[in-house]
N, C-alpha and C positions, 0 to 999 in steps of 0.2 A: 494533672491530665498531661497524656503524652501524646504531642503532636504528630507523631507515629500513628497513632490510634486514630485520627483524624483523616493522616490521608489510606490509611485502609478500608476504612470506609467509603472513602472516595471512591475506592476501588471494586470493592462490591457492589457500589451501585452503575459506578461503569460497564462490568463485566456481566450485574444482575445475579451475581454469583458466590456464595459464600470459599468455594470449592476452587471457584480462579482463582480468585482474590488469592484466596492461601497457595494458591501452586504459583502462581509470577512472584511472591513474595519470598518464599522458600517455609512457613509455618504449615502447617494442620488445619481445616478448619477449624476444627475447634477452639484454635487459639485466635480463630479469625472469630470468630461466633464470641469468646469471654472477651474481646476489646470492646467489641458494640458493645456486650449487655455492660463494660462500665464507664462506656460514655454514659448512656443508657441511665444509669443510676447519677454519674455525675451531672448530667441534665433534668432529670427528674420528667423524661418524656420516651414513648418509645417511639423510635428511629424509622423502623427496617420492618417491612409485613412478609409475609408468605403469599407469593403470585402463582401457583401451579410448580413450575423447578427453579423460579428464578427468586428472586427478593425486593421486593420495590422499598422505596422510602414511603413514609407516613408524608402528612400532610408538617408535621414538626423537622421532621426530616428533610423535608425539602426546602423549608426555610434555615437548619444547621450547615447546611450542604451547601445550601447559598457563598457563605459566608467562610466555609469552612476553604473555598475552594481558593478566594483571594490567602487567607493566614497559610495554607501550606504552601504555595510556590512563595510565603512573603519571609517562614521560615528556611526554605530550599537554598531562597537569592542570600538571604545572609549566611547561612552556610558557608555559603560558595564566597560569598564576599571576605567571614574569616580563614578560609582556607586562600586568600587568593593568592596568584602563584599558581596552584597545583589540581590539574581539572579533575573537577566533583562535580556531583549536583546527580541531573536527568538529563534525560530529551527522548522528547515522544517525536518519534517516528510514524509520518503516516504515510504509505504505499500501495498502488494498485498491486492490485495480483501477481499481472504480467512480472514485474520487478521484485515483488518477491519470493516469487517462485524463478527465480534465473539472477539474476547482477545481486538482492540484497544480499544475500547466503553470505557473499562474500567482502561484501561491504562491509557487514557489521564484523566479519569477521577481524577484517583487517583494524577497523572500527576501538571496535577490543582492547585488542594486543596499545593503541595505541594511549588507550585511555580508562587503564583498565578502574581505574573507579570511579565510573559514571555508567549509571544504570541505566540499560536505552527498551524505554517500551516501545513499542508495535504495535500499532492498529493497522489495518486492512481495510478498503473502502474502494468505491470509482473515484475517479479525479476530481467530479466538483465537488460529493461529501468531505472529500479533503481539502479542499481548498473553504468551506463552509467550516469546517471544522478550524484552520486557523486565521480564520477570521474572529474564531469563539474566542481563541485561546487556547484550546482544545488541544493542541496538536502546537511544535513547535517546524518543525520544517517536514514537511510533501516528496517523497519521489513519484512525479503522477505525470499526468498531459500536459502538454502548454493548455491552457484558457483558450476557450474558442473565441475569446475576446480580449486586447490590452490591459496587461493585468495594470492597476495604483502603481502610483513610486513608491508607496511604503511597500512594497511589496520587493524582490529579486526574484531572478529565473536565470538557473543556471541549468545551459545543455547538455545532457550530456550521452544523449545519438537519437540520428534520426536515421527512421523503420519504413522506406520504401512498400508499396502494398504488393505483394506477391502471390502464384497462384502457388497452393499449398496441393501435391500431389503425390501418390505412392510410386513408388524409386521406377518401375517400372511402366511408367508413362516418362518417364526425364525426358525425350524426345519430341516428346508430341508439343502443337501448337497451345499459346496458352487461352488465348480464345475459344481453340474448339474445345479445350478440353470443360471451359465451363459452360457451356454449349449445350454438351455430349452426358459429360459424366453427372450423374447425383450431385447436388454442391449440400454442403453442407456450410449452411452462413452464422457468419460472425455477426454478434448480437446490436441491432439495429440502434440502439439509443446507447449504445460506444461509441468514441471518435473515431476510433477505425473500423467499426462494425458501420456506420456513417459514412467514412470514405471510401470502402468498399462496396454502398451502394450505389453510391453517389458516381463509380466509376462504373461497375453496370450498369446504370440508364442512360451514360455520356455513351457509351460503345454500342449501347444498342443491345445487349443483349439480357435476354430471361433463361436466367438455370433454370433446372427442374431441383426446386426445392427439396430437399429431403428433412430435413430440420432445422431448428436457429441454437445457439448455444453464444453464451457468454462466457465464454471459460476457452483461452487462445490451445495450454494445455492440450484438452479434455479434443478438442478442433483438433489438432495435432494427430492425437492416438488413435482419432476418427478416422481417421485418411488413412496412417500406418493398417489401418486393418481390413483395408477397402473398400471403406461405404460410398464413399465420392471423392471429389476434392475440396478446396475453397479458397475463398478471398479473404488475407489475411495479412495485416503488419510483418516486417521481417524480424523477427524476434533471435535471442538470442538467449539458449538454455542448454543448461546441461541434462534437461527433464529429456530433450528430442535427441540429444547427437545422436542415441542408441534404435531410433526407429529409422523403417525404410522409408525416407520419406525424401520428397524435392521441394526445392525454393525455385517458382520462374518466373523468369524479371518477364512482364509485362510489356506490349509492344508497342503502349502511347505512358506518357513519363504522367507521374501522377504527385502528387505534394506528399511528400512524405508524413509520417507522425512523427512528432516531435518531444522528447521521453528529458525529461530531467528532474532538476530539485527547485522549490518554488519555499521562500521563508520569509519574515518579517522584516523589513529592515534598521528596524533599532532593539532585533530581538536580544536578551538580556544572554543569551548561550548564542552568542557570535559566535563563540571563540572555537568550541565545540562543534556548531555548523561546518565552518570552516573546514575545521578535523572529517566531517564527512565529507565533503565536498573533495576533497583530495583522496579519499580513501576511493570513492564514488569513481574516480575520475581514475586511476591504477585500475580497479578491474575491469571497468569499459576496456581499455587499453589492452589487458589480459583476454580480453574475448575475443577484442579487433586481433591480434596476432593468431588467436587458436586460429577463428576462421579462413587467415589469411594466405 
């Protein structure tokens, strides 16, 4: 039995698609299907069934997958041990969407040049989803917001940026008072279930501003584009992204100081991929420094 077949089976289950699993490992969907069939012949059970456009594990598949995750991880660690001194293996990175569309491409580009033999897997989600995935062992590291609670001692935190709240407005309103804009202009609200949205909502309440809400979105890039189109203003964390550099928007500082959104990296202190995580941190610090220099 080829353990690579097991690893690809896990990828099919995690993505819900043979086509997506094939894309990630650089083979055809037919090749993935043949590998799954080979495993089914090996174990004499049906492992996957179709559910609409996705595939799901059968009851027997669930039992196999539960054991296979540990086996695949152990084999990967064994290979790494055999090649000790060389940086090899896989690094599973979780990231919030704003990092994925801003900082992460530069970080991964630098990381891949430094560790060319390391395979990088990237998964997007909310900060809490990523933290829970770290706890389950599904991720090695998460680029996210600092949790609203104190991290257990088993976890490490590395701060990358502090992002204060700013009023995002069309360029033509650059000389306007931020509070007046929030009172007067149509308001595009950042999702209140997310950390930055909660902060914005708390600020509006503290200064007793009730905006004329137009709609609510959970994507900061989309909010910036809608402000650029003149649909309204918003109150959001001051993110840095090349996707917003061409937009005709301004960031106006608030007259009342606020707690910034803290954005960084979290990982398990005892992670077997500590060397790769340290390399990722160094690449992330360089990317943050470069964006800071560009804005200053």
